[in-house]
DRENDO-639039 format. One line per 2 residues: number of its first residue (from 1); their letters; for each residue x, y, z of C-alpha. Coordinates in Angstrom, 1 decimal, always signed. Each point is the difference from the previous one (the first is absolute). Layout:
# DRENDO-639039
NUM> a> X,Y,Z  ... .
This chain:
# DRENDO-639039
1> xx> -7.6,-16.1,+13.6  -3.0,-0.3,-0.2 .
3> xx> -2.7,+3.0,+1.7  -3.8,+0.1,+0.0 .
5> xx> -1.7,+3.9,+0.3  -3.2,+1.2,+0.1 .
7> xx> -0.7,+2.8,-3.6  -0.9,+2.4,+3.2 .
9> xx> +2.8,-0.5,+1.1  +2.2,+3.1,-1.3 .
11> xx> -2.2,+2.8,+1.3  +2.7,+3.0,-0.7 .
13> xx> +2.0,-1.0,-3.2  -3.3,+2.2,-2.4 .
15> xx> +1.2,+2.9,+2.2  +3.7,-0.6,-0.4 .
17> xx> +0.2,-0.5,-3.5  -2.1,+3.5,-0.2 .
19> xx> +2.7,+1.0,+1.7  +2.5,-1.3,-2.2 .
21> xx> -1.3,+0.9,-3.1  -1.1,+3.5,+0.9 .
23> xx> +3.6,+1.0,+0.7  +1.1,-1.3,-3.7 .
25> xx> +2.1,-2.3,+1.4  -1.1,-2.9,-2.4 .
27> xx> +1.9,+1.7,-2.7  -0.7,-2.1,-3.7 .
29> xx> -2.2,-2.2,+1.5  -3.2,+1.8,-1.2 .
31> xx> -1.7,-3.7,+0.4  +0.4,+0.0,+3.9 .
33> xx> -2.4,+3.4,+0.1  -2.3,-1.5,-2.7 .
35> xx> -1.3,-3.0,+2.2  +0.6,+1.5,+2.8 .
37> xx> -3.7,-0.7,+2.2  +0.6,-3.5,-1.2 .
39> xx> +3.1,-0.4,+2.0  -1.1,+1.2,+2.6 .
41> xx> -2.2,-2.7,+0.8  -0.1,-3.2,-1.3 .
43> xx> -3.6,-0.2,+0.2  -0.4,+2.8,-2.7 .
45> xx> +2.1,-2.5,-2.3  -2.5,-2.8,+1.1 .
47> xx> -2.8,+0.7,+1.9  -0.6,-4.1,+0.7 .
49> xx> +3.5,-0.7,+1.8  -0.4,-1.3,+3.7 .
51> xx> +3.6,-1.0,+0.3  +3.2,+0.9,-1.3 .
53> xx> +2.9,-2.2,+0.4  +3.2,+1.3,-0.3 .
55> xx> +3.2,-2.1,-1.0  +4.0,+0.9,+0.1 .
57> xx> +2.5,-2.0,-2.3  +3.7,+0.6,+1.1 .
59> xx> +2.3,+1.1,-2.4  +3.2,+1.2,+2.2 .
61> xx> +3.4,+0.5,-1.8  +2.6,-2.8,+0.3 .
63> xx> +2.4,+3.3,+0.0  +0.4,+3.6,+1.5 .
65> xx> -1.8,+1.9,-2.5  +1.8,+3.2,+1.3 .
67> xx> +3.4,-1.6,-1.5  -0.6,+0.7,-3.3 .
69> xx> -0.4,+3.8,-0.1  +4.2,+0.1,+0.7 .
71> xx> +0.2,-1.8,-3.6  -0.4,+3.2,-1.5 .
73> xx> +0.2,-1.0,-3.4  -2.5,-3.0,-0.1 .
75> xx> -4.1,+1.0,+0.5  -1.6,-0.7,+3.5 .
77> xx> -3.6,-2.0,-1.1  -2.5,-0.2,+3.4 .
79> xx> -0.1,-3.4,+1.4  -3.0,-0.5,-0.5 .
81> xx> +0.6,+0.6,-4.4  +2.7,-2.4,-0.1 .
83> xx> -1.9,-3.1,-0.8  -2.9,-1.2,-1.5 .
85> xx> -3.4,+3.1,+0.0  -1.7,-1.1,+3.4 .
87> xx> -3.7,+0.3,-1.3  +0.8,-2.2,-2.2 .
89> xx> +1.0,-2.5,+3.0  -2.3,+1.2,+2.6 .
91> xx> -3.4,-0.4,-1.9  -0.1,-3.2,-0.5 .
93> xx> +0.5,-0.8,+3.1  -2.4,+2.3,+1.0 .
95> xx> -2.5,-1.6,-2.1  +0.7,-4.1,+0.4 .
97> xx> -0.5,+1.0,+4.1  -3.4,+2.1,-0.4 .
99> xx> -1.2,-3.0,-2.4  +1.1,-2.2,+2.9 .
101> xx> -1.8,+2.1,+2.5  -3.1,+0.4,-2.4 .
103> xx> -0.2,-4.0,-0.4  +0.2,-0.2,+3.8 .
105> xx> -2.7,+3.0,+1.0  -2.1,+0.7,-2.9 .
107> xx> +0.5,+3.3,+0.2  +1.0,+2.9,-2.2 .
109> xx> +3.8,+1.5,-0.9  +1.9,+2.6,-2.0 .
111> xx> +3.6,-0.2,+0.1  +2.5,+3.5,+0.1 .
113> xx> +3.8,+0.3,-0.3  +1.1,+3.7,-0.7 .
115> xx> -2.7,+0.2,-3.2  -3.0,+1.9,+1.7 .
117> xx> -0.8,+2.8,+2.2  +0.6,-1.9,+3.3 .
119> xx> +2.0,+1.2,+2.9  +2.4,-2.8,+0.9 .
121> xx> +2.2,+1.3,+2.3  -2.9,+1.4,+2.6 .
123> xx> -1.3,-3.6,-0.9  +2.6,-2.3,+0.5 .
125> xx> +0.7,+2.4,+4.0  -3.5,-0.9,+0.6 .
127> xx> +0.1,-3.4,-0.9  +3.1,-0.3,+2.6 .
129> xx> +2.3,-0.3,-2.6  +2.1,+2.7,+0.7 .
131> xx> +0.3,+3.8,+0.6  +0.4,+2.9,-2.0 .
133> xx> +3.4,+1.4,+1.1  +1.2,+3.0,-0.4 .
135> xx> +0.6,+0.0,-3.4  -3.2,-1.0,-0.8 .
137> xx> +0.4,-3.5,-1.2  -0.4,-3.4,+1.6 .
139> xx> +2.1,-1.3,+3.2  -0.5,-3.3,+0.9 .
141> xx> +1.3,-1.4,+3.5  +0.6,-3.5,-1.6 .
143> xx> +1.2,+1.0,-3.3  +1.3,+3.6,+0.2 .
145> xx> -0.8,+2.4,-3.0  -0.1,-2.2,-3.2 .
147> xx> -3.3,-1.0,-0.7  -2.7,-0.6,-2.5 .
149> xx> -3.5,+0.9,+0.6  -2.8,-2.0,-1.8 .
151> xx> -3.5,+0.2,+1.0  -2.6,-2.3,+0.4 .
153> xx> -4.1,+1.8,-0.3  -2.4,-2.5,+1.0 .
155> xx> -4.1,+0.1,+1.1  +1.3,-2.4,+3.0 .
157> xx> -0.8,+1.7,+3.9  +4.1,-1.3,+0.7 .
159> xx> +0.6,+0.6,+3.7  +2.8,+3.1,-0.2 .
161> xx> +3.6,+0.0,+1.2  +1.2,+2.7,+2.6 .
163> xx> +1.3,+3.1,-1.8  +4.0,+0.1,+0.3 .
165> xx> +1.2,+2.1,+2.5  +2.6,+2.9,-1.0 .
167> xx> +3.9,-1.3,+0.9  +2.3,+3.7,-1.4 .
169> xx> +0.2,+1.3,+3.3  +2.3,+2.4,+0.0 .
171> xx> +2.0,-1.5,-3.4  +0.1,+2.4,-2.9 .
173> xx> +3.1,-1.4,-1.9  -2.6,-0.5,-3.2 .
175> xx> -0.3,+3.6,+0.2  +3.6,+0.8,+0.7 .
177> xx> +1.2,-2.5,-2.9  -2.0,+2.2,-3.2 .
179> xx> +2.3,+1.1,-2.3  -2.4,+2.8,-0.8 .
181> xx> -2.1,+0.8,+2.9  -3.6,-2.0,-1.0 .
183> xx> -1.1,-0.1,+3.4  -1.3,+3.7,+1.4 .
185> xx> -1.0,-1.7,+2.9  -0.4,-3.2,+1.7 .
187> xx> -2.7,-2.3,-2.0  -0.1,+2.6,-2.9 .
189> xx> +1.5,-0.5,-3.4  +0.0,+2.6,-2.7 .
191> xx> +0.3,-2.1,-3.4  +1.5,+2.2,-1.8 .
193> xx> +3.4,+0.2,+2.1  +0.0,-3.6,-0.2 .
195> xx> +2.6,-2.0,-2.0  -2.7,-2.9,-0.6 .
197> xx> -2.4,+2.4,-1.7  +2.3,+1.9,-1.6 .
199> xx> +1.5,-2.9,-1.8  -3.1,-2.5,-0.5 .
201> xx> -3.1,+2.9,+0.4  +1.4,+3.0,-1.5 .
203> xx> -0.5,+0.9,-3.9  +2.1,+2.5,-0.5 .
205> xx> +3.5,+1.8,+0.7  +1.0,-0.7,+3.6 .
207> xx> +0.6,+3.0,+1.4  +3.7,+1.6,-0.1 .
209> xx> +0.0,+0.6,+3.9  -0.9,-3.6,+0.6 .
211> xx> +2.4,-1.6,-2.2  +3.4,+0.3,+1.1 .
213> xx> -1.6,-2.1,+3.0  -1.3,-2.5,-1.2 .
215> xx> +3.3,-2.3,-0.4  -0.2,-2.6,-2.3 .
217> xx> -3.5,-1.4,+0.8  -1.6,-0.1,-2.8 .
219> xx> -3.3,-2.3,+0.5  -1.7,+0.8,+3.9 .
221> xx> +2.5,+0.5,+3.4  +0.0,-2.6,+2.8 .
223> xx> +2.0,+2.5,+2.5  -2.8,+0.9,+1.8 .
225> xx> -1.3,-4.3,+0.3  +3.4,-0.6,+0.4 .
227> xx> +1.1,+1.9,+3.2  -3.0,-1.5,+1.8 .
229> xx> +1.2,-1.7,+3.6  -3.0,-2.3,+0.0 .
231> xx> +1.9,-2.0,-3.5  +2.4,-1.6,+3.3 .
233> xx> -3.3,-2.3,-1.2  +0.6,+0.3,-3.2 .
235> xx> -0.2,-3.4,-2.0  +1.5,-0.7,-4.1 .
237> xx> -3.2,-0.3,-1.6  -0.8,-4.0,-1.3 .
239> xx> -1.4,+0.5,-2.7  +2.0,-0.4,-3.2 .
241> xx> -1.7,+1.7,-3.0  +0.7,+3.3,+2.3 .
243> xx> +3.1,-0.6,+0.4  +2.6,+2.4,-1.3 .
245> xx> +1.2,-0.5,-3.7  +3.7,-0.3,-0.5 .
247> xx> -0.4,+2.9,-2.6  -2.3,+2.3,+2.6 .
249> xx> +2.1,+0.0,+2.9  +3.2,+2.4,-1.0 .
251> xx> -1.2,+0.6,-3.7  +3.0,+2.5,-1.4 .
253> xx> -1.1,+3.7,-1.1  +2.0,-0.1,-3.3 .
255> xx> -1.9,-2.9,-1.0  -3.6,+1.0,+1.2 .
257> xx> +0.6,+3.3,-1.9  +0.4,-1.9,-3.4 .
259> xx> -3.7,-1.7,+0.0  -2.4,+0.7,-2.8 .
261> xx> -3.2,-0.7,+0.7  +0.1,-3.2,-1.8 .
263> xx> +2.6,-1.3,+2.8  -1.3,+2.0,+2.9 .
265> xx> -3.5,-2.0,-0.6  +2.0,-3.2,-0.3 .
267> xx> +2.1,+0.3,+2.8  -2.9,+1.4,+2.7 .
269> xx> -2.7,-2.6,-1.9  -0.7,-1.4,+3.8 .
271> xx> +0.8,+3.0,+1.6  -2.2,+2.7,+1.8 .
273> xx> +2.4,+2.4,-1.5  -1.3,-0.8,-3.6 .
275> xx> -2.8,+2.6,+1.2  +1.9,+3.4,-0.1 .
277> xx> +1.1,-0.6,-3.5  +3.6,+0.2,-1.5 .
279> xx> -0.1,+4.2,+0.0  -0.4,+0.0,+3.5 .
281> xx> +1.8,-2.4,+1.0  +3.4,+1.0,-2.3 .
283> xx> -0.6,+3.3,+1.6  +0.4,-0.9,+3.6 .
285> xx> +3.1,-2.5,-1.4  +1.5,+3.8,-1.1 .
287> xx> -1.0,+1.5,+3.3  +2.8,-2.4,+1.3 .
289> xx> +2.5,+0.0,-2.5  -0.1,+3.8,+0.8 .
291> xx> +0.4,-0.8,+3.4  +2.6,-2.5,-0.1 .
293> xx> +3.2,+1.8,-0.5  +0.9,-2.4,-2.5 .
295> xx> +1.7,+2.2,-3.0  -0.2,-3.6,-2.1 .
297> xx> -3.9,+0.6,-0.6  +0.2,+3.8,-1.1 .
299> xx> +0.1,-2.0,-3.8  -3.0,-1.6,+1.0 .
301> xx> -1.9,+2.9,+1.2  +1.5,+2.1,-3.4 .
303> xx> -1.7,-3.3,-2.0  -3.5,+0.7,+1.3 .
305> xx> +0.1,+3.4,-0.7  -1.2,-0.5,-3.8 .
307> xx> -3.2,-3.1,+1.8  -3.1,+0.4,-1.2 .
309> xx> -1.5,+0.4,+3.0  -0.3,+3.7,+1.8 .
311> xx> +0.1,-1.3,+3.1  +3.3,-1.7,-0.4 .
313> xx> +1.7,+2.9,-1.7  -0.7,+2.3,+2.8 .
315> xx> +1.7,-2.4,+2.6  +2.7,-0.5,-2.2 .
317> xx> +0.6,+3.5,+0.0  +0.6,+0.3,+3.8 .
319> xx> +1.9,-3.4,+0.2  +2.8,+1.3,-2.3 .
321> xx> +0.2,+3.3,+0.9  +0.4,-1.5,+3.8 .
323> xx> +2.5,-2.5,-1.4  +2.1,+2.1,-2.6 .
325> xx> -1.9,+3.7,-0.3  +3.1,+0.6,-3.2 .
327> xx> -1.8,-3.2,-2.0  -3.3,+1.7,+0.9 .
329> xx> +0.7,+3.8,-1.7  +1.9,-1.7,-3.4 .
331> xx> -3.0,-1.6,-0.3  -2.9,+2.4,+0.8 .
333> xx> +0.5,+1.0,-3.9  -1.2,-3.1,-1.4 .
335> xx> -2.1,-1.0,+2.3  -1.8,+3.1,+1.5 .
337> xx> -0.5,+1.6,-3.5  -2.9,-2.1,-1.0 .
339> xx> -1.9,-0.7,+3.3  -3.7,+0.3,-0.4 .
341> xx> -0.6,-1.2,+3.8  -0.5,+2.5,+2.9 .
343> xx> +1.2,-2.1,+2.4  +2.9,-0.9,-1.8 .
345> xx> +0.9,+3.7,-0.7  +0.1,+0.7,+3.0 .
347> xx> +1.9,-2.2,+1.4  +2.8,+1.3,-2.6 .
349> xx> -0.7,+3.1,+1.2  +0.6,-0.8,+3.3 .
351> xx> +2.9,-2.0,-0.7  +1.8,+2.6,-1.9 .
353> xx> -0.7,+3.0,+2.2  +1.4,-2.2,+2.8 .
355> xx> +3.6,+0.0,-2.0  -0.2,+3.2,-0.6 .
């Protein structure tokens, strides 16, 4: 999908972003606050921009992404991350289109794919591609919820498209389905409670109260996207590089927990998952193991009590305590005695306190 917006087409975006940041709802994402002024007005990013060409590429799944949530011994990876990294696919194509535009018109261009201070969703709404739904994600009348966005800034004075209208109506399915109640109100998100944020952006231990609510989601969450009624018009994506790899559709938690750093980097070499790093990813896997209710996975959690990464060790304590408290108590003396990381010590203290 393609549409054109003026750079001054999102006048309320800066105010809304500031309100979001003032509540601290961005959590660890300090980069949002650092570039807030540039995000609110595209002209601060490039004063010469006269028009913004917004493009949307469909990545619709060929199966129900919520079905995997019932397979508790397997990990749920968000649909967008099951294939190759979208940055590596979309940006070269944007550059090709931008070069053609320059050749035809002589204007100047810059291209962006989620790597600069550009508010893609408000701009896409202004360009008529879709509207930001109550879950704050973009919804298209033609393709539903599954769109990657890219932008071409140009000095050309192009005719803008009409902004998309909001078609959410009285529906609140996306708000109701959220496992962690991350939406304090329609059109508002508290990232600190969002599973996508917790599993991808959050760098430390995941808050204990939220862990049981995460189920087997180990990288991202598609719940609010998947339940949108406008997905009745969704189509399976046709870009093969974005299609789900077989080994990432429903990977076994036991296999993922065994990944060392080299194996992690090999498995996710072309995937956006690689940016989280092995420690954060295995932390997520251990949370899913703790939620699995599978006693057979207790041995896997126990083995990771001695992992080199404190983030992993702490999650292993929690997971083992959920699956086999007796085994955790037996291993406490061996693994707890020499622990030096404050967060892991707290995990042990809390877990053993719960056993008492």
